[in-house]
C-alpha positions in Angstrom: 5.4 -7.6 -31.3 4.0 -4.5 -29.7 1.2 -5.3 -27.3 -1.5 -2.6 -27.6 -4.2 -2.8 -24.8 -7.7 -3.0 -26.1 -8.7 -0.1 -24.0 -6.1 2.1 -25.7 -7.4 1.3 -29.1 -11.0 2.1 -28.1 -9.9 5.4 -26.5 -8.0 6.4 -29.7 -11.0 5.5 -31.9 -13.3 7.6 -29.6 -10.9 10.5 -29.5 -10.2 10.7 -33.3 -13.6 9.6 -34.8 -16.1 10.9 -32.3 -17.8 7.4 -32.0 -19.2 6.4 -28.6 -18.7 3.0 -26.9 -22.0 1.6 -28.2 -21.2 2.6 -31.8 -17.7 1.0 -31.5 -19.2 -2.2 -30.0 -21.6 -2.4 -32.8 -18.9 -2.0 -35.4 -16.8 -4.7 -33.7 -19.8 -7.1 -33.8 -20.4 -6.4 -37.5 -16.7 -7.0 -38.3 -16.6 -10.3 -36.3 -19.7 -11.4 -38.1 -18.4 -10.3 -41.5 -15.1 -12.3 -41.1 -16.8 -15.3 -39.5 -14.6 -15.8 -36.5 -11.3 -15.4 -38.4 -10.2 -12.6 -36.1 -10.3 -11.7 -32.5 -12.0 -8.7 -30.9 -8.6 -6.9 -30.7 -8.1 -7.7 -34.4 -11.5 -6.2 -35.3 -10.6 -3.0 -33.4 -7.3 -2.7 -35.3 -9.2 -3.1 -38.6 -11.8 -0.5 -37.6 -9.2 2.0 -36.5 -7.4 1.5 -39.9 -10.6 2.0 -41.9 -11.4 5.2 -39.9 -7.8 6.5 -40.4 -7.0 6.4 -36.7 -3.3 5.9 -35.9 -2.9 3.8 -32.8 0.8 4.5 -32.4 1.5 8.2 -32.8 4.8 9.1 -34.6 5.1 12.4 -32.7 7.1 12.9 -29.6 6.8 9.8 -27.4 5.5 10.2 -23.9 5.7 7.7 -21.1 2.0 7.0 -21.0 2.3 5.8 -24.7 5.2 3.4 -24.1 4.0 -0.1 -24.9 5.8 -3.4 -24.4 7.4 -4.7 -27.6 8.7 -1.4 -29.0 12.0 -1.8 -30.7 13.2 1.8 -30.9 12.2 3.9 -27.9 13.3 7.5 -28.0 12.1 9.6 -25.1 13.1 12.4 -22.8 12.3 12.0 -19.1 13.4 13.0 -15.6 15.0 10.6 -13.1 12.6 10.2 -10.3 14.3 7.4 -8.3 17.7 5.8 -8.8 18.4 2.3 -7.2 21.8 0.8 -6.5 23.7 -1.2 -9.2 23.5 -4.9 -8.6 25.9 -7.5 -10.0 24.8 -11.0 -11.2 26.2 -14.2 -12.5 24.7 -16.8 -14.8 27.0 -19.7 -15.5 30.3 -18.2 -16.7 28.7 -14.8 -17.6 28.8 -11.9 -15.1 27.0 -8.6 -15.5 25.5 -5.6 -13.8 22.0 -4.1 -13.8 20.6 -0.8 -12.5 17.0 0.1 -12.1 15.6 3.7 -12.3 12.2 5.2 -12.3 11.9 8.0 -14.9 8.9 10.2 -15.5 7.3 13.0 -17.5 4.0 14.8 -17.0 2.1 11.8 -18.3 3.5 9.1 -15.9 6.4 7.2 -14.5 8.1 4.0 -15.9 10.9 1.7 -14.9 14.2 2.0 -16.8 16.6 -1.0 -16.8 20.2 -0.4 -17.6 22.5 -3.4 -18.3 26.3 -3.7 -18.0 28.1 -0.7 -19.5 24.9 1.2 -19.5 24.6 0.5 -15.8 28.1 2.1 -15.4 26.9 5.1 -17.4 24.0 5.6 -15.0 26.4 6.0 -12.1 27.3 9.4 -13.4 23.6 10.6 -13.2 21.5 11.7 -10.2 17.9 11.9 -9.2 16.4 15.0 -10.7 18.5 14.9 -13.9 16.7 15.1 -17.2 17.9 12.5 -19.7 17.4 11.8 -23.4 17.1 8.1 -24.3 17.7 6.9 -27.8 17.4 3.4 -29.4 16.2 1.7 -26.3 13.6 -1.1 -26.4 10.6 -2.0 -24.2 9.4 -5.2 -22.8 6.7 -6.4 -20.4 7.3 -7.2 -16.8 4.4 -8.3 -14.6 1.9 -7.0 -17.1 3.6 -3.6 -17.2 5.8 -2.0 -19.9 9.4 -1.0 -18.9 12.2 0.5 -20.9 15.5 -1.4 -21.3 18.9 0.0 -22.4 20.5 -2.5 -24.8 23.8 -2.4 -26.6 22.7 0.2 -29.1 21.0 2.5 -26.7 22.3 6.0 -25.9 21.7 8.1 -22.8 22.6 11.8 -22.5 22.0 14.3 -19.8 20.2 17.4 -21.1 19.7 20.9 -19.7 16.0 20.7 -20.3 13.8 21.7 -17.3 11.0 19.3 -16.5 8.6 19.4 -13.6 6.7 16.3 -12.7 3.6 16.9 -10.7 2.8 14.0 -8.4 -0.3 12.3 -9.7 -3.2 11.7 -7.2 -4.3 8.1 -7.4 -7.7 7.8 -9.1 -10.4 6.1 -7.1 -12.2 3.3 -8.9 -14.8 0.7 -8.1 -13.6 -2.8 -8.6 -16.1 -3.5 -11.3 -14.6 -0.6 -13.3 -11.0 -1.7 -13.1 -9.2 -2.3 -16.4 -6.0 -4.2 -17.2 -4.1 -1.0 -18.0 -5.0 0.8 -14.7 -2.0 2.1 -12.8 -1.9 4.4 -9.7 -5.5 3.7 -8.7 -7.2 3.5 -5.3 -9.7 0.8 -4.3 -11.4 0.5 -1.0 -13.5 -2.3 0.4 -14.0 -5.1 2.9 -11.6 -8.0 3.4 -13.5 -11.2 2.8 -10.7 -13.7 2.9 -7.0 -13.7 3.9 -4.7 -16.4 2.7 -1.5 -17.5 4.6 1.6 -15.6 3.5 3.9 -17.6 1.2 7.5 -17.4 2.1 10.5 -17.9 -0.2 14.2 -17.7 0.4 16.3 -14.8 -0.8 19.9 -13.7 -0.9 20.2 -11.2 2.0 22.8 -9.1 0.1 20.9 -8.6 -3.2 17.3 -9.4 -2.1 17.0 -11.8 -5.0 15.3 -15.2 -4.8 17.6 -18.2 -4.3 17.1 -21.8 -5.3 17.5 -24.8 -3.0 19.7 -27.6 -4.0 20.9 -30.8 -2.2 23.8 -29.1 -0.6 22.3 -25.8 0.3 20.9 -22.5 -1.2 22.3 -20.8 -4.3 21.9 -17.5 -6.0 23.2 -18.5 -9.5 26.5 -20.1 -8.7 27.0 -18.4 -5.4 26.2 -20.5 -2.3 24.2 -18.7 0.3 25.1 -19.8 3.8 22.1 -18.2 5.6 19.3 -17.0 3.3 16.8 -14.5 4.4 13.1 -14.7 3.4 10.6 -12.6 1.5 6.9 -13.3 1.3 3.7 -12.6 -0.6 0.1 -12.5 0.7 -3.2 -12.8 -1.2 -6.5 -11.5 0.0 -10.0 -11.2 -1.4 -11.5 -7.6 -1.3 -15.1 -6.7 -2.0 -16.4 -3.1 -2.4 -20.1 -3.8 -3.1 -19.7 -3.7 -6.9 -17.4 -6.8 -7.3 -14.5 -8.6 -5.6 -10.9 -9.0 -6.6 -7.8 -10.9 -5.5 -5.3 -8.4 -4.0 -1.5 -9.3 -3.9 0.7 -7.8 -1.2 4.5 -8.2 -1.3 6.8 -8.0 1.7 6.6 -4.4 2.9 2.8 -4.1 2.3 2.1 -7.4 4.0 4.0 -6.0 7.0 1.8 -2.9 7.0 -1.5 -4.7 6.6 -0.6 -7.2 9.3 0.9 -4.6 11.6 4.0 -6.7 12.0 7.8 -6.2 11.6 9.9 -8.5 9.4 11.2 -10.2 12.6 7.7 -10.7 13.8 6.7 -12.2 10.4 9.5 -14.6 10.6 8.8 -15.7 14.2 5.2 -16.5 13.1 6.3 -18.3 9.9 5.9 -21.8 11.4 3.2 -21.0 14.0 0.8 -19.5 11.4 -1.2 -16.2 11.3 -4.7 -17.3 12.2 -5.3 -14.6 14.8 -4.1 -11.8 12.4 -6.2 -13.3 9.6 -9.3 -13.4 11.7 -8.8 -9.9 12.9 -8.6 -8.6 9.3 -11.9 -10.3 8.2 -14.6 -7.6 7.7 -12.1 -4.8 8.0 -12.4 -1.9 5.6 -9.0 -1.1 3.9 -7.8 1.2 1.2 -5.2 0.1 -1.3 -3.2 2.0 -4.0 -1.6 0.1 -6.8 -2.1 -1.3 -10.3 -4.0 -4.0 -12.1 -2.3 -7.0 -13.5 -3.7 -9.7 -15.7 -2.9 -13.2 -14.4 -2.5 -15.0 -17.7 -2.3 -18.4 -16.1 -5.7 -18.1 -14.4 -7.2 -15.6 -16.8 -8.2 -13.0 -14.2 -7.4 -9.5 -13.1 -5.5 -9.0 -9.9 -4.6 -5.9 -7.9 -0.9 -5.4 -7.1 -0.6 -3.3 -4.0 2.0 -0.5 -3.7 0.5 1.3 -0.7 -1.7 0.2 2.1 -3.9 2.4 4.2 -5.3 0.0 6.9 -7.5 2.5 8.6 -9.1 4.9 6.1 -11.0 7.8 7.7 -14.7 7.5 6.9 -15.3 11.3 7.1 -12.5 12.0 4.7 -13.9 9.4 2.3 -17.4 11.0 2.4 -15.9 14.4 1.7 -13.9 13.1 -1.2 -16.9 11.4 -2.8 -19.0 14.5 -2.4 -16.3 16.7 -3.9 -16.4 14.5 -7.1 -20.0 15.5 -7.8 -21.0 18.8 -9.4 -21.2 21.5 -6.8 -25.0 22.1 -6.7 -28.1 19.8 -6.5 -26.0 16.8 -7.4 -24.1 17.0 -4.1 -27.3 16.5 -2.1 -28.6 13.7 -4.3 -25.3 11.7 -4.1 -25.0 11.9 -0.3 -26.2 8.4 0.5 -23.9 6.8 -2.0 -20.6 7.2 -0.1 -22.2 5.3 2.9 -22.9 2.4 0.6 -19.3 2.2 -0.6 -17.9 2.6 2.9 -20.0 0.0 4.7 -20.0 -3.2 2.7 -21.0 -6.4 4.6 -18.0 -8.2 6.1 -18.3 -11.7 4.5 -20.6 -11.3 1.5 -21.0 -8.8 -1.2 -22.3 -5.5 0.1 -25.8 -4.4 -0.7 -26.1 -0.8 -1.6 -29.4 -0.5 0.4 -28.0 -1.8 3.6 -25.3 0.6 4.8 -24.4 0.3 8.5 -24.0 3.9 9.4 -21.6 3.7 12.4 -19.4 0.7 11.5 -16.5 2.6 9.7 -16.3 5.1 12.6 -15.2 2.3 14.9 -11.8 2.3 13.1 -8.9 3.7 15.1 -9.1 7.5 15.5 -5.4 7.9 14.7 -6.1 6.9 11.1 -6.7 10.4 10.0 -3.1 11.4 10.7 -1.6 8.1 9.5 0.6 8.5 6.4 0.9 5.7 3.7 4.1 3.8 3.6 6.5 4.6 0.9 6.7 2.3 -2.1 9.5 -0.1 -1.6 11.6 -1.6 -4.4 10.5 -5.1 -3.3 7.0 -4.2 -4.5 8.4 -4.0 -8.0 9.9 -7.4 -7.9 10.5 -8.9 -11.3 9.0 -12.1 -12.6 12.5 -13.6 -12.9 12.8 -13.3 -9.1 9.7 -15.4 -8.5 9.7 -17.6 -11.6 8.9 -20.8 -9.7 6.6 -19.6 -7.0 3.6 -21.6 -8.4 1.6 -21.1 -5.2 0.8 -17.5 -5.9 -2.6 -18.8 -6.7 -3.2 -19.7 -3.1 
């Protein structure tokens, strides 16, 4: 079943019908009242779109931004942005291969997963190649659609030229985040830091291993000396709302200012000093929103950490978003309110502390964000039994 986000249905209705948010909300209420609770809000939106002649899924050329989980026949042309190494796996008596790629067009980037013989086919391709994909399918992984190459899928290299302009992350307030948001920036004050949760992995593949009576295993392979990965949760507040933020291995290192060896040496001693130092600190994160189905809440999955955002750069950015005239003068106090939330409670817009952000390290202006590591795209299968993610 294709999972269509509610926000996408609303956007399509607004685009094709000219209705505004309030008019759509009124129609949804009328439809729910009319059908006496027999349908959900999503169902009401689908019915309204159908009555207005609005097609939710466009039959024209598919673009990456329109790929939804549950599609059974994905035909798309895209450019290889990043190519990861092929990994071998074993489940019982079955052995196989899998290769992950990032492919993109001018609407976005998506993960492509190639299995077995398709993984061998990918070996002949390079980053920068433009490929045509036919008869693939899509599925959801960590709340995000990805394309899979099954037995029927075809991949051919084309001579088509395609330029992918890097997208600047969109800045959003926490209260305005949606489940479908990807490549967005949020910035706020750290209110709470939980202890990192460590789990054993195979040092060769980076995949999670399971512990049995006689040792650690990755499928049927016994791991003599497993390594560890880790995940950290924090609570971030930007004055509009707060949200749980999830940082995997490399981004935990960057936030804590520690190497992997230092993380491991503190594993048993704890991280109380680091946690205390981070409380009240203003940090900027780039990443995506994920709906935690178990706890029915939105969480922010971090892909980049900027531990020392420069206040002056932030004020300039906020001023540049306004219309270049009288509006710029009127909006000048607002950036201060966003940049100076109170450390341990929700920030009040009328209580900005003017000098606090400037106390951050002066080198922050030149600091470059860390690259997105593959471990930050870890799959649910790798962490399927880490039930303490809700720390």
